[in-house]
DRENDO-1510 file (C-alpha; in Angstrom, 1 decimal, always signed):
<recs>
REC; n; res; u; v; w
REC; 1; MET; -86.0; +49.5; +84.1 .
REC; 2; MET; -89.1; +47.9; +82.7 .
REC; 3; LEU; -87.6; +44.6; +81.6 .
REC; 4; PRO; -88.2; +41.9; +82.7 .
REC; 5; LEU; -91.7; +41.7; +84.2 .
REC; 6; ASP; -91.2; +39.2; +87.0 .
REC; 7; SER; -87.6; +39.9; +87.9 .
REC; 8; PRO; -87.2; +43.7; +88.4 .
REC; 9; GLY; -83.8; +43.1; +90.0 .
REC; 10; THR; -82.4; +41.4; +87.0 .
REC; 11; ASP; -78.7; +42.2; +86.3 .
REC; 12; PRO; -78.8; +44.7; +83.3 .
REC; 13; ASP; -75.7; +42.9; +82.0 .
REC; 14; LYS; -77.5; +39.6; +81.7 .
REC; 15; ILE; -78.0; +38.6; +78.1 .
REC; 16; ALA; -81.6; +39.0; +76.8 .
REC; 17; PHE; -81.0; +37.6; +73.4 .
REC; 18; MET; -78.2; +36.4; +71.1 .
REC; 19; MET; -77.9; +36.0; +67.3 .
REC; 20; ALA; -76.8; +32.5; +66.5 .
REC; 21; GLU; -74.6; +33.2; +63.4 .
REC; 22; SER; -73.3; +36.7; +64.0 .
REC; 23; GLY; -72.8; +36.0; +67.7 .
REC; 24; GLU; -74.2; +39.5; +68.6 .
REC; 25; GLN; -75.4; +39.7; +72.2 .
REC; 26; VAL; -77.9; +42.2; +73.6 .
REC; 27; SER; -78.1; +42.6; +77.4 .
REC; 28; PHE; -81.3; +43.6; +79.2 .
REC; 29; GLY; -79.7; +46.9; +79.9 .
REC; 30; GLN; -79.0; +47.5; +76.2 .
REC; 31; LEU; -82.4; +46.3; +75.2 .
REC; 32; GLU; -84.0; +48.7; +77.7 .
REC; 33; GLN; -82.1; +51.6; +76.3 .
REC; 34; ARG; -82.8; +50.7; +72.7 .
REC; 35; ALA; -86.5; +50.2; +73.3 .
REC; 36; ASN; -86.7; +53.7; +74.9 .
REC; 37; GLN; -84.8; +55.2; +71.9 .
REC; 38; VAL; -87.1; +53.4; +69.4 .
REC; 39; ALA; -90.2; +54.7; +71.2 .
REC; 40; ARG; -88.9; +58.2; +71.1 .
REC; 41; VAL; -88.0; +58.1; +67.4 .
REC; 42; LEU; -91.5; +56.9; +66.6 .
REC; 43; ARG; -93.1; +59.8; +68.5 .
REC; 44; GLU; -90.7; +62.2; +66.7 .
REC; 45; CYS; -91.9; +60.7; +63.4 .
REC; 46; GLY; -95.4; +61.6; +64.3 .
REC; 47; VAL; -96.6; +58.1; +65.0 .
REC; 48; ALA; -99.4; +58.5; +67.6 .
REC; 49; PRO; -100.6; +55.7; +69.9 .
REC; 50; GLY; -102.9; +53.4; +68.1 .
REC; 51; GLU; -101.3; +54.1; +64.7 .
REC; 52; HIS; -99.3; +51.6; +62.6 .
REC; 53; VAL; -95.7; +50.8; +61.9 .
REC; 54; ALA; -94.3; +48.0; +59.7 .
REC; 55; LEU; -91.1; +46.1; +59.4 .
REC; 56; LEU; -89.7; +44.2; +56.4 .
REC; 57; MET; -86.7; +42.6; +58.0 .
REC; 58; ASN; -84.9; +39.3; +58.2 .
REC; 59; ASN; -83.9; +38.0; +61.7 .
REC; 60; SER; -81.4; +40.4; +63.3 .
REC; 61; ARG; -80.8; +42.1; +66.6 .
REC; 62; ARG; -82.4; +45.3; +65.1 .
REC; 63; PHE; -85.6; +43.4; +64.6 .
REC; 64; LEU; -86.2; +42.5; +68.2 .
REC; 65; GLU; -84.9; +45.9; +69.4 .
REC; 66; ALA; -87.5; +47.7; +67.2 .
REC; 67; CYS; -90.4; +45.4; +68.3 .
REC; 68; PHE; -89.6; +46.1; +72.0 .
REC; 69; GLY; -89.6; +49.8; +71.3 .
REC; 70; MET; -92.9; +49.6; +69.4 .
REC; 71; ASP; -94.2; +47.6; +72.3 .
REC; 72; ARG; -93.9; +50.6; +74.6 .
REC; 73; ALA; -94.9; +53.3; +72.1 .
REC; 74; GLY; -98.5; +52.3; +72.1 .
REC; 75; VAL; -98.6; +51.5; +68.4 .
REC; 76; TYR; -99.6; +48.6; +66.2 .
REC; 77; TYR; -96.6; +46.9; +64.6 .
REC; 78; THR; -96.8; +44.7; +61.5 .
REC; 79; THR; -93.9; +42.4; +60.7 .
REC; 80; ILE; -94.0; +41.4; +57.0 .
REC; 81; SER; -92.8; +38.1; +55.5 .
REC; 82; THR; -89.6; +38.6; +53.6 .
REC; 83; ARG; -90.7; +35.9; +51.1 .
REC; 84; LEU; -93.4; +38.1; +49.6 .
REC; 85; THR; -93.1; +40.0; +46.3 .
REC; 86; ALA; -92.8; +43.8; +46.2 .
REC; 87; ALA; -96.4; +44.1; +45.2 .
REC; 88; GLU; -97.6; +41.9; +48.1 .
REC; 89; VAL; -95.5; +44.0; +50.5 .
REC; 90; ALA; -96.9; +47.2; +49.1 .
REC; 91; HIS; -100.4; +45.9; +49.6 .
REC; 92; ILE; -99.8; +45.0; +53.3 .
REC; 93; VAL; -98.1; +48.4; +54.0 .
REC; 94; ALA; -101.0; +50.2; +52.4 .
REC; 95; ASP; -103.7; +48.0; +54.0 .
REC; 96; CYS; -102.3; +48.4; +57.6 .
REC; 97; GLY; -101.9; +52.2; +57.1 .
REC; 98; ALA; -98.3; +52.2; +58.3 .
REC; 99; LYS; -96.8; +55.6; +58.8 .
REC; 100; VAL; -93.2; +54.2; +59.1 .
REC; 101; LEU; -91.6; +51.2; +57.4 .
REC; 102; LEU; -88.2; +49.7; +58.4 .
REC; 103; ILE; -86.5; +48.0; +55.5 .
REC; 104; SER; -83.7; +45.5; +55.7 .
REC; 105; CYS; -81.9; +45.6; +52.3 .
REC; 106; ASP; -81.0; +41.9; +52.2 .
REC; 107; VAL; -84.7; +41.1; +51.6 .
REC; 108; ALA; -85.2; +39.6; +48.1 .
REC; 109; CYS; -87.9; +41.9; +46.9 .
REC; 110; VAL; -86.0; +45.1; +47.8 .
REC; 111; ASP; -84.6; +46.6; +44.6 .
REC; 112; ALA; -84.4; +49.9; +42.9 .
REC; 113; GLN; -88.1; +49.8; +41.9 .
REC; 114; PHE; -89.4; +48.6; +45.3 .
REC; 115; LEU; -89.8; +52.0; +46.8 .
REC; 116; ASP; -91.9; +53.3; +43.8 .
REC; 117; GLN; -94.6; +50.8; +44.8 .
REC; 118; LEU; -95.0; +52.1; +48.3 .
REC; 119; PRO; -97.5; +54.8; +49.4 .
REC; 120; ALA; -96.0; +58.3; +48.8 .
REC; 121; GLN; -96.6; +59.6; +52.4 .
REC; 122; LEU; -94.8; +56.6; +54.0 .
REC; 123; GLN; -91.7; +57.3; +56.0 .
REC; 124; CYS; -89.1; +54.7; +55.1 .
REC; 125; PHE; -85.9; +53.9; +56.9 .
REC; 126; GLU; -83.1; +51.5; +55.9 .
REC; 127; VAL; -81.8; +49.4; +58.7 .
REC; 128; ASP; -78.4; +48.3; +57.3 .
REC; 129; LEU; -77.0; +51.2; +55.2 .
REC; 130; SER; -77.5; +49.7; +51.8 .
REC; 131; LEU; -80.0; +52.1; +50.2 .
REC; 132; SER; -78.3; +55.4; +50.1 .
REC; 133; ASP; -81.5; +57.3; +49.3 .
REC; 134; LEU; -83.1; +56.4; +52.6 .
REC; 135; PRO; -82.3; +57.7; +56.1 .
REC; 136; SER; -80.6; +55.3; +58.4 .
REC; 137; TRP; -82.9; +53.8; +61.1 .
REC; 138; THR; -79.9; +52.7; +63.1 .
REC; 139; GLN; -78.2; +56.1; +63.1 .
REC; 140; ARG; -81.5; +57.9; +64.0 .
REC; 141; VAL; -82.1; +55.6; +66.9 .
REC; 142; ASP; -78.5; +55.7; +68.2 .
REC; 143; GLN; -78.8; +59.5; +68.4 .
REC; 144; ALA; -82.1; +59.5; +70.4 .
REC; 145; ASN; -82.5; +60.0; +74.1 .
REC; 146; ASP; -82.4; +56.6; +75.9 .
REC; 147; LEU; -84.5; +57.6; +78.9 .
REC; 148; PRO; -88.1; +56.3; +79.1 .
REC; 149; GLN; -90.9; +58.5; +78.1 .
REC; 150; ASP; -93.2; +59.9; +80.7 .
REC; 151; ASP; -96.2; +57.9; +79.3 .
REC; 152; PRO; -94.9; +54.6; +77.8 .
REC; 153; LEU; -98.0; +52.8; +76.4 .
REC; 154; GLN; -98.4; +49.1; +75.6 .
REC; 155; GLY; -98.1; +48.4; +71.9 .
REC; 156; LEU; -99.6; +45.4; +70.1 .
REC; 157; ASP; -98.7; +43.4; +67.1 .
REC; 158; MET; -101.0; +43.3; +64.1 .
REC; 159; LEU; -99.7; +40.4; +62.0 .
REC; 160; TYR; -100.9; +39.2; +58.7 .
REC; 161; SER; -101.7; +35.5; +58.0 .
REC; 162; SER; -99.1; +33.6; +56.0 .
REC; 163; GLY; -101.3; +33.6; +52.9 .
REC; 164; THR; -101.1; +29.9; +52.3 .
REC; 165; THR; -104.7; +29.7; +51.3 .
REC; 166; GLY; -105.2; +33.2; +49.8 .
REC; 167; ARG; -104.3; +36.8; +50.2 .
REC; 168; PRO; -102.8; +37.6; +53.7 .
REC; 169; LYS; -105.3; +39.0; +56.2 .
REC; 170; GLY; -104.3; +41.5; +58.9 .
REC; 171; VAL; -105.3; +40.1; +62.3 .
REC; 172; LYS; -106.3; +42.9; +64.6 .
REC; 173; TRP; -107.0; +42.7; +68.3 .
REC; 174; PRO; -108.6; +45.7; +70.1 .
REC; 175; MET; -105.9; +47.8; +71.8 .
REC; 176; GLN; -106.3; +48.7; +75.4 .
REC; 177; ARG; -104.8; +52.0; +76.5 .
REC; 178; GLN; -102.6; +50.8; +79.3 .
REC; 179; ARG; -99.1; +51.6; +80.6 .
REC; 180; ALA; -96.3; +49.5; +78.9 .
REC; 181; GLY; -94.4; +46.9; +80.9 .
REC; 182; GLY; -97.3; +45.1; +82.5 .
REC; 183; ARG; -98.5; +41.5; +82.1 .
REC; 184; THR; -100.3; +41.0; +78.8 .
REC; 185; MET; -102.7; +38.3; +77.7 .
REC; 186; LEU; -99.9; +36.4; +75.9 .
REC; 187; VAL; -97.6; +36.4; +78.9 .
REC; 188; ASN; -100.5; +35.1; +81.1 .
REC; 189; LEU; -101.3; +32.4; +78.6 .
REC; 190; LEU; -97.8; +31.2; +77.6 .
REC; 191; GLN; -95.9; +31.3; +80.9 .
REC; 192; PRO; -97.7; +28.6; +82.8 .
REC; 193; LEU; -98.1; +26.3; +79.7 .
REC; 194; PHE; -94.4; +26.2; +78.8 .
REC; 195; GLY; -92.6; +27.2; +81.9 .
REC; 196; TYR; -91.0; +30.4; +80.5 .
REC; 197; GLY; -89.1; +32.4; +83.1 .
REC; 198; PRO; -85.7; +33.8; +84.1 .
REC; 199; ASP; -84.0; +30.4; +84.0 .
REC; 200; CYS; -85.2; +29.7; +80.4 .
REC; 201; ARG; -82.7; +29.5; +77.6 .
REC; 202; TYR; -84.9; +29.4; +74.5 .
REC; 203; LEU; -84.0; +28.5; +70.9 .
REC; 204; SER; -86.0; +30.4; +68.2 .
REC; 205; PRO; -85.2; +28.7; +64.8 .
REC; 206; ALA; -87.9; +30.4; +62.7 .
REC; 207; PRO; -88.4; +33.8; +61.1 .
REC; 208; LEU; -89.4; +36.4; +63.7 .
REC; 209; TYR; -91.9; +38.0; +61.3 .
REC; 210; HIS; -94.2; +35.0; +62.0 .
REC; 211; ALA; -96.6; +35.1; +65.0 .
REC; 212; ALA; -95.3; +32.2; +67.1 .
REC; 213; PRO; -91.5; +33.0; +67.0 .
REC; 214; LEU; -92.1; +36.7; +67.6 .
REC; 215; ARG; -94.6; +36.3; +70.4 .
REC; 216; HIS; -92.8; +33.5; +72.3 .
REC; 217; SER; -89.4; +35.1; +72.0 .
REC; 218; MET; -90.7; +38.4; +73.3 .
REC; 219; THR; -92.5; +36.6; +76.1 .
REC; 220; VAL; -89.4; +34.7; +77.2 .
REC; 221; ILE; -87.4; +38.0; +77.3 .
REC; 222; LYS; -90.1; +39.8; +79.2 .
REC; 223; LEU; -90.0; +37.1; +81.8 .
REC; 224; GLY; -86.2; +37.4; +82.2 .
REC; 225; GLY; -85.1; +34.4; +80.0 .
REC; 226; MET; -82.5; +34.4; +77.2 .
REC; 227; VAL; -83.4; +33.8; +73.6 .
REC; 228; MET; -81.1; +32.3; +71.0 .
REC; 229; VAL; -82.3; +33.6; +67.6 .
REC; 230; MET; -81.2; +31.6; +64.4 .
REC; 231; GLU; -80.9; +33.8; +61.4 .
REC; 232; SER; -82.0; +30.9; +59.3 .
REC; 233; PHE; -82.8; +27.3; +60.2 .
REC; 234; ASP; -80.3; +24.5; +59.7 .
REC; 235; ALA; -80.9; +21.2; +61.3 .
REC; 236; GLN; -77.3; +20.4; +62.3 .
REC; 237; ARG; -76.6; +24.0; +63.5 .
REC; 238; ALA; -79.8; +23.8; +65.7 .
REC; 239; LEU; -78.5; +20.7; +67.5 .
REC; 240; ALA; -75.1; +22.3; +68.0 .
REC; 241; LEU; -76.7; +25.4; +69.5 .
REC; 242; ILE; -78.6; +23.3; +72.0 .
REC; 243; GLN; -75.5; +21.5; +73.0 .
REC; 244; ASN; -73.0; +24.4; +73.1 .
REC; 245; HIS; -75.3; +26.9; +74.8 .
REC; 246; ARG; -77.1; +24.4; +77.1 .
REC; 247; LEU; -80.5; +25.5; +75.9 .
REC; 248; THR; -83.6; +24.5; +77.9 .
REC; 249; HIS; -86.6; +25.4; +75.7 .
REC; 250; SER; -87.3; +25.6; +72.0 .
REC; 251; GLN; -90.1; +25.9; +69.5 .
REC; 252; TRP; -90.4; +23.9; +66.3 .
REC; 253; VAL; -92.6; +23.0; +63.4 .
REC; 254; PRO; -93.0; +19.4; +62.2 .
REC; 255; THR; -90.9; +19.9; +59.1 .
REC; 256; MET; -88.0; +20.9; +61.3 .
REC; 257; PHE; -88.3; +17.6; +63.1 .
REC; 258; VAL; -88.4; +15.8; +59.8 .
REC; 259; ARG; -85.2; +17.6; +58.7 .
REC; 260; ILE; -83.4; +16.7; +61.9 .
REC; 261; LEU; -84.5; +13.1; +61.7 .
REC; 262; LYS; -83.3; +12.8; +58.1 .
REC; 263; LEU; -79.7; +13.7; +59.2 .
REC; 264; PRO; -77.5; +10.6; +59.3 .
REC; 265; THR; -78.1; +8.8; +62.6 .
REC; 266; LYS; -74.5; +8.9; +63.8 .
REC; 267; LEU; -74.3; +12.6; +63.1 .
REC; 268; ARG; -77.4; +13.7; +64.9 .
REC; 269; GLU; -76.9; +11.4; +67.9 .
REC; 270; GLN; -73.4; +12.9; +68.6 .
REC; 271; PHE; -75.1; +16.0; +69.9 .
REC; 272; ASP; -75.9; +16.3; +73.6 .
REC; 273; VAL; -79.5; +17.6; +73.9 .
REC; 274; SER; -80.0; +16.6; +77.5 .
REC; 275; THR; -80.4; +20.2; +78.7 .
REC; 276; MET; -83.6; +20.5; +76.7 .
REC; 277; LYS; -86.6; +20.5; +79.1 .
REC; 278; VAL; -89.4; +21.6; +76.8 .
REC; 279; ALA; -89.6; +21.4; +73.1 .
REC; 280; VAL; -92.7; +23.2; +71.9 .
REC; 281; HIS; -94.2; +22.5; +68.5 .
REC; 282; ALA; -97.1; +23.9; +66.5 .
REC; 283; ALA; -98.1; +25.4; +63.1 .
REC; 284; ALA; -99.2; +22.0; +61.7 .
REC; 285; PRO; -100.1; +18.6; +63.1 .
REC; 286; CYS; -97.1; +16.4; +63.6 .
REC; 287; PRO; -97.2; +12.9; +62.1 .
REC; 288; ILE; -97.5; +10.4; +64.8 .
REC; 289; GLU; -94.4; +8.4; +63.7 .
REC; 290; VAL; -92.3; +11.6; +63.6 .
REC; 291; LYS; -93.3; +12.6; +67.1 .
REC; 292; LEU; -92.7; +9.1; +68.5 .
REC; 293; ARG; -89.2; +9.1; +67.0 .
REC; 294; MET; -88.4; +12.5; +68.4 .
REC; 295; MET; -89.6; +11.5; +71.9 .
REC; 296; ASP; -87.7; +8.2; +71.7 .
REC; 297; TRP; -84.6; +10.4; +71.1 .
REC; 298; TRP; -85.2; +13.5; +73.2 .
REC; 299; GLY; -87.5; +11.9; +75.8 .
REC; 300; PRO; -91.1; +13.0; +76.7 .
REC; 301; ILE; -90.5; +16.7; +76.5 .
REC; 302; LEU; -92.5; +17.6; +73.3 .
REC; 303; THR; -95.4; +19.9; +74.1 .
REC; 304; GLU; -97.8; +20.6; +71.3 .
REC; 305; TYR; -100.3; +23.4; +70.8 .
REC; 306; TYR; -102.9; +24.5; +68.3 .
REC; 307; ALA; -103.7; +28.1; +67.6 .
REC; 308; GLY; -103.7; +30.7; +64.8 .
REC; 309; THR; -102.3; +34.2; +64.4 .
REC; 310; GLU; -105.8; +35.2; +65.3 .
REC; 311; ASN; -105.5; +33.5; +68.8 .
REC; 312; ASN; -109.2; +33.1; +69.0 .
REC; 313; GLY; -108.7; +30.0; +71.0 .
REC; 314; PHE; -105.8; +27.8; +72.1 .
REC; 315; CYS; -105.4; +24.0; +72.6 .
REC; 316; SER; -102.4; +22.4; +74.2 .
REC; 317; ILE; -101.2; +18.9; +75.1 .
REC; 318; THR; -98.4; +17.6; +77.3 .
REC; 319; PRO; -96.2; +14.8; +76.1 .
REC; 320; GLN; -97.7; +12.5; +78.8 .
REC; 321; GLU; -101.2; +13.3; +77.6 .
REC; 322; TRP; -100.2; +12.9; +74.0 .
REC; 323; LEU; -98.9; +9.3; +74.6 .
REC; 324; LEU; -102.4; +8.5; +75.7 .
REC; 325; HIS; -104.1; +10.4; +72.9 .
REC; 326; GLN; -101.7; +10.0; +70.0 .
REC; 327; GLY; -102.4; +12.4; +67.1 .
REC; 328; SER; -104.3; +14.9; +69.3 .
REC; 329; VAL; -103.3; +18.6; +69.5 .
REC; 330; GLY; -104.8; +18.8; +72.9 .
REC; 331; ARG; -107.7; +20.3; +74.9 .
REC; 332; ALA; -108.8; +23.9; +75.0 .
REC; 333; THR; -106.7; +26.0; +77.4 .
REC; 334; GLN; -108.1; +29.3; +76.2 .
REC; 335; GLY; -111.7; +29.6; +75.0 .
REC; 336; GLN; -114.2; +26.7; +74.6 .
REC; 337; LEU; -113.9; +24.2; +71.8 .
REC; 338; HIS; -116.7; +23.2; +69.4 .
REC; 339; ILE; -117.0; +21.0; +66.3 .
REC; 340; CYS; -119.7; +22.3; +63.9 .
REC; 341; ASP; -121.1; +21.5; +60.5 .
REC; 342; GLU; -121.0; +23.8; +57.5 .
REC; 343; ASP; -124.1; +25.6; +58.9 .
REC; 344; GLY; -122.4; +26.3; +62.2 .
REC; 345; GLN; -124.4; +23.8; +64.2 .
REC; 346; GLU; -122.6; +21.9; +66.9 .
REC; 347; LEU; -121.8; +18.2; +66.2 .
REC; 348; PRO; -121.5; +15.4; +68.8 .
REC; 349; ALA; -118.2; +14.0; +70.0 .
REC; 350; GLY; -116.5; +11.8; +67.4 .
REC; 351; GLU; -117.9; +13.6; +64.3 .
REC; 352; SER; -115.8; +15.6; +61.9 .
REC; 353; GLY; -116.5; +19.3; +61.2 .
REC; 354; LEU; -115.2; +22.8; +61.4 .
REC; 355; VAL; -113.2; +23.7; +64.6 .
REC; 356; TYR; -114.8; +26.7; +66.4 .
REC; 357; PHE; -114.0; +28.5; +69.6 .
REC; 358; SER; -116.2; +30.5; +71.9 .
REC; 359; ASP; -115.3; +32.7; +74.8 .
REC; 360; GLY; -111.8; +33.4; +73.4 .
REC; 361; PRO; -110.1; +36.8; +72.6 .
REC; 362; THR; -111.9; +39.0; +70.1 .
REC; 363; PHE; -110.3; +39.6; +66.7 .
REC; 364; SER; -111.1; +41.1; +63.3 .
REC; 365; TYR; -109.5; +41.1; +59.9 .
REC; 366; HIS; -108.3; +44.7; +59.3 .
REC; 367; ASN; -110.3; +46.5; +56.6 .
REC; 368; ASP; -112.2; +43.3; +55.8 .
REC; 369; THR; -115.6; +43.0; +57.4 .
REC; 370; GLU; -116.8; +40.3; +55.0 .
REC; 371; ARG; -113.9; +37.9; +55.8 .
REC; 372; THR; -114.3; +38.7; +59.5 .
REC; 373; ALA; -118.0; +37.8; +59.3 .
REC; 374; HIS; -117.2; +34.6; +57.5 .
REC; 375; THR; -115.3; +33.3; +60.6 .
REC; 376; ARG; -118.4; +33.7; +62.8 .
REC; 377; ASN; -121.5; +31.4; +63.1 .
REC; 378; ALA; -124.9; +32.4; +64.5 .
REC; 379; GLN; -123.7; +32.0; +68.1 .
REC; 380; GLY; -120.7; +34.3; +67.5 .
REC; 381; TRP; -118.2; +31.4; +67.7 .
REC; 382; THR; -115.2; +31.8; +65.5 .
REC; 383; THR; -113.3; +29.4; +63.1 .
REC; 384; LEU; -110.1; +29.5; +61.2 .
REC; 385; GLY; -111.3; +27.0; +58.6 .
REC; 386; ASP; -109.7; +23.9; +60.1 .
REC; 387; ILE; -111.5; +20.5; +60.1 .
REC; 388; GLY; -111.2; +18.3; +63.1 .
REC; 389; ARG; -113.0; +16.0; +65.5 .
REC; 390; MET; -113.2; +16.0; +69.3 .
REC; 391; ASP; -113.3; +12.8; +71.4 .
REC; 392; GLN; -115.4; +12.2; +74.5 .
REC; 393; ASP; -112.6; +13.6; +76.7 .
REC; 394; GLY; -112.4; +16.9; +74.8 .
REC; 395; TYR; -109.2; +16.2; +72.9 .
REC; 396; LEU; -109.0; +17.7; +69.4 .
REC; 397; TYR; -107.7; +15.8; +66.4 .
REC; 398; LEU; -107.1; +18.0; +63.3 .
REC; 399; LEU; -107.9; +16.5; +59.9 .
REC; 400; ASP; -107.0; +19.2; +57.5 .
REC; 401; ARG; -107.8; +22.7; +56.2 .
REC; 402; ARG; -111.3; +23.1; +54.7 .
REC; 403; ASP; -109.7; +24.7; +51.7 .
REC; 404; PHE; -107.4; +21.6; +51.1 .
REC; 405; MET; -110.1; +18.9; +51.3 .
REC; 406; ILE; -110.4; +16.8; +48.2 .
REC; 407; ILE; -113.8; +15.7; +47.0 .
REC; 408; SER; -113.5; +12.7; +44.7 .
REC; 409; GLY; -116.6; +11.0; +43.5 .
REC; 410; GLY; -118.6; +12.7; +46.3 .
REC; 411; VAL; -116.2; +11.3; +49.0 .
REC; 412; ASN; -114.3; +13.7; +51.3 .
REC; 413; ILE; -110.6; +13.0; +51.4 .
REC; 414; TYR; -108.2; +14.7; +53.8 .
REC; 415; PRO; -104.8; +15.0; +52.2 .
REC; 416; GLN; -103.0; +15.2; +55.6 .
REC; 417; GLU; -103.6; +11.4; +56.1 .
REC; 418; ALA; -101.6; +10.4; +53.1 .
REC; 419; GLU; -99.0; +13.1; +53.8 .
REC; 420; ASN; -98.4; +11.7; +57.2 .
REC; 421; ILE; -97.8; +8.2; +55.8 .
REC; 422; LEU; -95.6; +9.3; +52.9 .
REC; 423; ILE; -93.3; +11.4; +55.0 .
REC; 424; GLY; -92.3; +8.3; +56.8 .
REC; 425; HIS; -90.7; +6.8; +53.6 .
REC; 426; PRO; -87.0; +6.9; +53.9 .
REC; 427; LYS; -86.5; +8.5; +50.5 .
REC; 428; VAL; -89.0; +11.3; +51.1 .
REC; 429; MET; -87.9; +14.7; +52.4 .
REC; 430; ASP; -91.2; +16.6; +52.0 .
REC; 431; VAL; -94.6; +15.8; +50.5 .
REC; 432; ALA; -97.9; +17.5; +49.6 .
REC; 433; VAL; -101.0; +15.8; +48.5 .
REC; 434; VAL; -103.5; +17.7; +46.4 .
REC; 435; GLY; -106.6; +17.2; +44.3 .
REC; 436; VAL; -106.2; +17.4; +40.6 .
REC; 437; PRO; -108.8; +17.4; +37.8 .
REC; 438; ASN; -110.5; +14.1; +36.9 .
REC; 439; GLU; -113.3; +14.0; +34.3 .
REC; 440; ASP; -115.1; +11.2; +36.0 .
REC; 441; PHE; -114.7; +11.9; +39.7 .
REC; 442; GLY; -114.2; +15.7; +39.7 .
REC; 443; GLU; -110.9; +15.4; +41.5 .
REC; 444; GLU; -108.3; +12.7; +42.1 .
REC; 445; VAL; -105.5; +12.4; +44.6 .
REC; 446; ARG; -101.9; +13.3; +43.6 .
REC; 447; ALA; -98.7; +13.4; +45.6 .
REC; 448; VAL; -96.0; +16.0; +44.9 .
REC; 449; VAL; -92.8; +14.7; +46.5 .
REC; 450; GLN; -89.5; +16.3; +47.3 .
REC; 451; LEU; -86.8; +13.5; +47.7 .
REC; 452; VAL; -83.8; +13.2; +49.9 .
REC; 453; ASP; -81.9; +12.4; +46.8 .
REC; 454; PRO; -83.4; +13.8; +43.6 .
REC; 455; GLN; -81.7; +11.2; +41.5 .
REC; 456; ASP; -84.1; +8.6; +42.8 .
REC; 457; ALA; -87.0; +10.2; +41.0 .
REC; 458; GLY; -88.7; +8.0; +38.3 .
REC; 459; PRO; -91.7; +5.8; +37.6 .
REC; 460; ALA; -90.4; +2.9; +39.7 .
REC; 461; LEU; -90.2; +5.1; +42.9 .
REC; 462; ALA; -93.5; +6.7; +42.1 .
REC; 463; GLN; -95.2; +3.3; +42.1 .
REC; 464; GLU; -93.3; +2.3; +45.2 .
REC; 465; LEU; -94.6; +5.4; +47.0 .
REC; 466; ILE; -98.2; +4.6; +45.9 .
REC; 467; ASP; -97.9; +1.0; +47.1 .
REC; 468; TYR; -96.3; +2.2; +50.4 .
REC; 469; CYS; -99.2; +4.5; +51.1 .
REC; 470; ARG; -101.8; +1.8; +50.2 .
REC; 471; SER; -100.1; -0.6; +52.6 .
REC; 472; HIS; -101.0; +1.8; +55.5 .
REC; 473; LEU; -104.2; +3.5; +54.3 .
REC; 474; ALA; -107.4; +2.8; +52.4 .
REC; 475; SER; -106.6; +3.0; +48.7 .
REC; 476; PHE; -109.2; +5.7; +47.9 .
REC; 477; LYS; -107.3; +8.1; +50.2 .
REC; 478; CYS; -103.9; +7.4; +48.5 .
REC; 479; PRO; -102.4; +9.1; +45.5 .
REC; 480; ARG; -103.1; +7.7; +42.1 .
REC; 481; SER; -100.1; +9.4; +40.7 .
REC; 482; VAL; -96.9; +11.0; +41.9 .
REC; 483; ASP; -95.0; +14.1; +40.7 .
REC; 484; PHE; -91.4; +14.9; +41.9 .
REC; 485; ASP; -90.4; +18.5; +42.8 .
REC; 486; PRO; -86.9; +19.6; +43.7 .
REC; 487; GLN; -88.3; +22.0; +46.4 .
REC; 488; LEU; -91.8; +22.3; +47.7 .
REC; 489; PRO; -93.0; +25.9; +48.3 .
REC; 490; ARG; -93.0; +25.9; +52.0 .
REC; 491; HIS; -93.0; +28.9; +54.3 .
REC; 492; PRO; -89.9; +29.0; +56.7 .
REC; 493; THR; -92.4; +28.6; +59.6 .
REC; 494; GLY; -93.3; +25.2; +58.1 .
REC; 495; LYS; -96.6; +26.0; +56.4 .
REC; 496; LEU; -97.0; +24.7; +52.9 .
REC; 497; TYR; -98.2; +27.0; +50.1 .
REC; 498; LYS; -100.5; +24.2; +49.0 .
REC; 499; LYS; -102.6; +26.6; +46.9 .
REC; 500; GLN; -99.6; +27.3; +44.7 .
REC; 501; LEU; -99.2; +23.6; +44.1 .
REC; 502; ARG; -102.9; +23.0; +43.5 .
REC; 503; ASP; -103.1; +25.9; +41.1 .
REC; 504; ARG; -100.4; +24.2; +38.8 .
REC; 505; TYR; -103.0; +21.6; +37.9 .
REC; 506; TRP; -106.2; +23.7; +37.8 .
REC; 507; LEU; -105.0; +27.0; +36.2 .
REC; 508; LEU; -103.9; +25.5; +32.9 .
</recs>
């Protein structure tokens, strides 16, 4: 039995993961058998080591079972966002060169015309018996031999960026030909930082097709822990799961914290979350006030990190460190951190610029040498396009994405500053600050606000929000106008599709 890594004597009946809504449980013994079957089916389908497989699936037991099988078949596996259009999915499938695609038919873009947009040579399987014209993946795997292959090889994910600033990019790491079941770079990185191990009971509230939920969930299971997978995020349900299943670890994005804190105080405080030892959060910087409120409630257990799907570097910060460096996302724990100007030249501590890493893992963007080259400076250091500053002690403070910076009258404005203020207003559920056209200044600052109660929208509240922001921040950084939106276009992992919002004002 290859699972888990550090506990070879683990009881095969111990639960490896559980689905929150359906209640389905998969033991380590069952996962081992299913992974062997998946690996064998891929070989039968002619997928050789180093080739590609893709999944278009919502969170389910079959999702993780498939990934663990691919992880020992020596293939690249691409998990695709279920929020994409059929054309976007078709592009990713063609771009990664997938030989097999697994389809869950509860995905919105899957309809009668969907298959016509896919490459003709692609082998497609349905996971849940809804598309009668496709062979059943579940039946095919159920019938396969469940003994391990003689040469199980370590697979590797090749995930696509969320596309919040443009077309998704396939992030490709070099694949080392090694036997499956050993310690990987991710296991070695994440285990000591977050205390993952056989006693860990981990809550995964986000879509598994995204990098962090998938990688952390698989790492916890590989180390003998149990993962509770939410089919979809709900703030109250998440608190109930922590209480009822005595969960010890979890991973969040700041918007989830906001959703939890917006619950009525008496409701949220009735849940016992005392078993939670480590609450990891990432994907976007957390507003200071939000994090302080969470730690006042949960205690000093919030551990933050900064990294991208590319994993070219990694910063992390403990709750104790953060209280001394509020607003920081930590110091480099993988790679060496640098702040550089637009020409790639390093800047001194305290100055703002692009965040670069050196000496981190190597990556490239699949089939896109130009965009890969754009991430490198003359020294070979890599950047993901985030702007930040580093203090004298090496702690990084993120300011915003380079693509989202507003230039008004020649002055650089970072929207995140105003967003962090406005989200603290009791009537605001979500907010995005963007630059909109201005004849005199080129751009001006506008807030797009989703309210707790949409009926509060109106000129009076718009002015109240502007005044509220100006009471905390320099006026030139604050919105000059406010639009109300019933639902901001936010990825389930917490990332905002700000380009979509900005395009509303520029593509007229």
